[in-house]
N, C-alpha and C positions, 0 to 999 in steps of 0.2 A: 505493500500497500504506498503510495508516491505522498509524503510531506508534507501538507500544505502551507510555505512560509508567513510565517506571522509580521504581517507589512505593519503594524503600528513599531514593531522593536525593531526591524529591519528598516525603519526611516530613523536618518539621522536628528538626535534633541535638539533643535535649533532656535527652542525658545527660550528666551537666557530670563536670568531673573535678574526682572529691573528692583533698580534702585530707588529706595522712596524720596529722593532731595535731588533726584535725576533733575534739566530742567523743563520738564513738562513740570514737576512738582514744583519744584521752588514757584513756578510762574501760577499754578495753583494757590499753594499757600500765600505769596501775595496780593492776588483778587480777592481770597477771603480775609485777611488780616485786618481789613479796617472793621468786621464785625468780629471778628476775633477779640479784639481788642475791646470792645464795646463789650462784650460777653464777658470775661473775665474780670473788667473793670469795673463794668457798671449794672451788672448781674449778679456771678458768684459771688463779685469782693463786696458786693453792696450787701449782699445775702448775707455769707458768713459774719461779719459784722452788725450785721442789724439781731445775726441766733448770738454774737457776744455779749453786744449791749443788754439783751435779755435777760440775762443773768449777774447783771453788774447797775449800780445805780451812776447813771450819767445825764446828767444836765445842760451838756453841751460844751458850755465855759469851761468844765472841771477834767481833766482826766478820769476813764471811767472808773468806777473801783467795783469788784466780784462783790456779789454778795449771794450767792447762788437761783437756791430758786424762789426768793424773798418776794418777783417780781410777781413770781404766779400764784403766791400762795395768799397776796394782796390782791390780787384780781380775783381767783374765786372766790373769793371772800366779798365781793366789792358786788353792793346792789346794781349800780351804774351798769356793769360789766353784765349781769343776767336783762336786764331794760334792755340795753342797748342790741345780746341777740335776740332774745325774744321780740323786736321787730322788725331785727335785718330775714328771721325769717317766716316774719307776718307779709311784709311787703313780699320775701322772695314768692310766698305760697297763693299770693294773688297775681302778684308779676307776671308766671313763668307758664301757667295756664295758659290766660288771658288772651298775652303777647303771643303765645306759640299755637293757639287756636286761629285769632286772628290773621297773623300773617298768613296762616295755612289758606285762609278764606280769599284774604285780597289775592294771592296766588294764582289760585283757582279761578279766582273772577278776572286778571290778569292775563291771563292765559290761553284766550277766548280769540278770536278773532274782533275785535271791536274797532269801530273809529277812533281816533284819537288815540289809541294806546299808548302809543310811546309820552301823552303828555299827561293820563292819567299815570303813569308809573313814576315818572318825573315828580307830580304833584307827591307820590305816597311816599320818594326818596328825598324831599328837598330838608325838612326835619331832622334828617340825618348828621346831614353838612351842614345843619345850622346848629351854632354853640348855645351852652346854656342860660349867656346873658340873654342874648333874643328868643329864646323859645318861654324863660323867665315872664320878658314883658309882656308876649304872646299871651302866659296864662296868666298873668295880673288882669290884663283883660277881661277874661272871664270870670276871674275866680275872685276880683278886690272885691273883700267886705264891703266898701260902701258903694261902690260904680262899677262892680264883677257884672257881664252878659248875664253869668247864673244867679244871683241873685236879683236883676232884673225881673227874669223868667217866674221865680217865684212869686216875685212880687206879684206880680200878674193874676197869680194864684190867691195871692192875699194869705201865702205863707212867709213867715219870716225868714230875716238874712243869715247866714249861714257864715262863721266864719273858717272859710274852708282852710285854709291853711296853717291858722293857730287851733284851730278847736282839734281838743285831744282824739276823738272819735273819726272825723274827718279824712287827716292829716295825710297817713298813710295811706287813703285809699284814692286821694286826690294827687299823690305824689305816681300814685303808681298809674293810674292813667297816663298822667302829663306826661310819663317816662315811654309808656305805651306809646303815644300820639311821636314821640320821637324820636322812637328806633327801629316801630316796626318793621318798617320801609326794607332796610336794610334786613331782615328775617325773610321779607316776602322775596326779596331779591335771591337771599340762598336755594326757598322753596322753589321758585319758578324754574332755575338750574336744576332741581331736580326731579321738573314735571314737564319738562322738557327732553328728558332721556327717558320718561315713558314712551315706550314706541306703540305706535296707535295700533298696530296685531293685535294686542292686548286689549284693546275698545271694541275693536272689531267683532274680535272673537263673545265679549262677551253679549254686543248684540247681537248676536247671530243663538246665542243661547235663551237671549231673553232678557236680560238688565234694563232696568232701567238706570236713571240718570244715579239716582241716590245707590242703589248698589254698585253701581261704576265706581264710583267714590268711595266706598265703603270696600268693597271687597278686592278692588282693583289700584285705584290711585290711593291709598293710606298705604296697602303692604309694598307697595312697588317704592315710596320715598318713605319709607321708614327707617333705611338708616339718615337718608336728610334729615329727618323730625327728632331723631337720636342727637344730632351734631346741634340742631335749635335748642335743644333742650338744653346740652351742656354749655353751651355760648352765654343763653337765657339765666342758668343757675348762675354761673360767674358772673356776671356783671352785677346781677340782683345784691350776690354778697358786699362784692367789690365800689357798686355804687355810692359816690360819695360827692360830685361835685355837683347834682342836682340838686342833695339836701342842704349842701352847702351855701349852692346861690340863693333859693329859695325860703328856705326854714331856719335853715342855721346863720344869723344874722349875727352881727356881732354885740355883746351885750357885755357888761362887766365880769369881770376875770374871767374871762375865753368862754364864756357859758353856752354854749350853743343845741340845738336840738329842739325847739319847740318849745312852745308850755310843756312845763312837766313831764321834758326829753320826751314827747311825746314821739318826736321825730328820730330821735337821738339814735345810729345805727356804728353798729361796729366801726367802720372805718371812721365816722363822724369821730366816733370816742377817742381813736388811736388819734387824730389829731386832734385832738381838748387835749389829749394826756403830753402829748410831743409837742409843738407849737405852742400851746398857751399856758402850759405849766413848766412846760422844759423837763419833763419827765423819761426822755428817752427812750431810757431801759424799759419804764413800764408797757410806752406804747406800743417799745421793738415784741414783748411777751404776747401783747395784744395781736399784731400781725401774725407772729409764727402761729398762737391759739387761731386764727381766723385760717392762715393755709394748711392748720391741721381737720379744720373742718368743713371747707373743699375739697381736701383729700379725700376726705373721710366719702364726703358724701358723692364722689366722683367715682369714687372704687364702686362704691357702689353701686349705681347706675349705671356700670361698664358690665357689672354682675349681672344685672337686672335685663343688661338688654338683649341678652341671651336667647331669652324667653315671648319678644316679638321682634326685635330688628333681622330681618329680612337685606341678606346682600346677592342673592339668585338673581 
């Protein structure tokens, strides 16, 4: 029996071992060096410094003094921390489902063949690129206690005016409503990208099976964009826990001793508490402890969401 030669062994090994820092590697390293320097100095470096400060007594003006777990012990014994945590969770529970649902409805509506479609998309995205200062002026025109449009409508029906952004009951729901109006256009664009990735063959097959519009939406659209929905939920959750600019501009008006957060701290969230402790009371160590607790909370929530996604997210 003739032996068939192994061509792979017969061929000479012409593949040379590539050096890590050859000419191409050096150019690549040079091109990514701005981001690497930024990451090492302003992300990793500041994060490690914040971690060290969280175990220290640091007031910016004097060198930090190591105090161990004192900042964390004070934090978990502070009633303001639990109030800020509840306000943050309350904001998140209202904000994430409402914004996700509304963004999906807008995306479905604007995914149709309509006249002036680009104009409608631009109108919904315009608040996204507007600053919170501009949004605050618009919101004040609606929710101002004396001259606001919302109270004018209530007065028309004989209802007493409301202190929307001061009242302890209304402040968080109103802030959620304004935040949704400001940012729903961004999530709408993400949903639009997901919707346009669904093949028309799926809807044609559903029509042949006799599915109506609602059944197409529930049985075809929702499962096919479950990955997009998961991404939107993650982004909305992170934003809601890190929301600072809106609440600081609209309800965190400067008062004595830097006390911000609205009436009886009704709008005091974790980010605002961290800002107050760090930049009003100069307790940078305590503020760093709040930041790391917030990071751990967000990490735990995100890990739980990734764990649960296996039950309802489909990537096929």
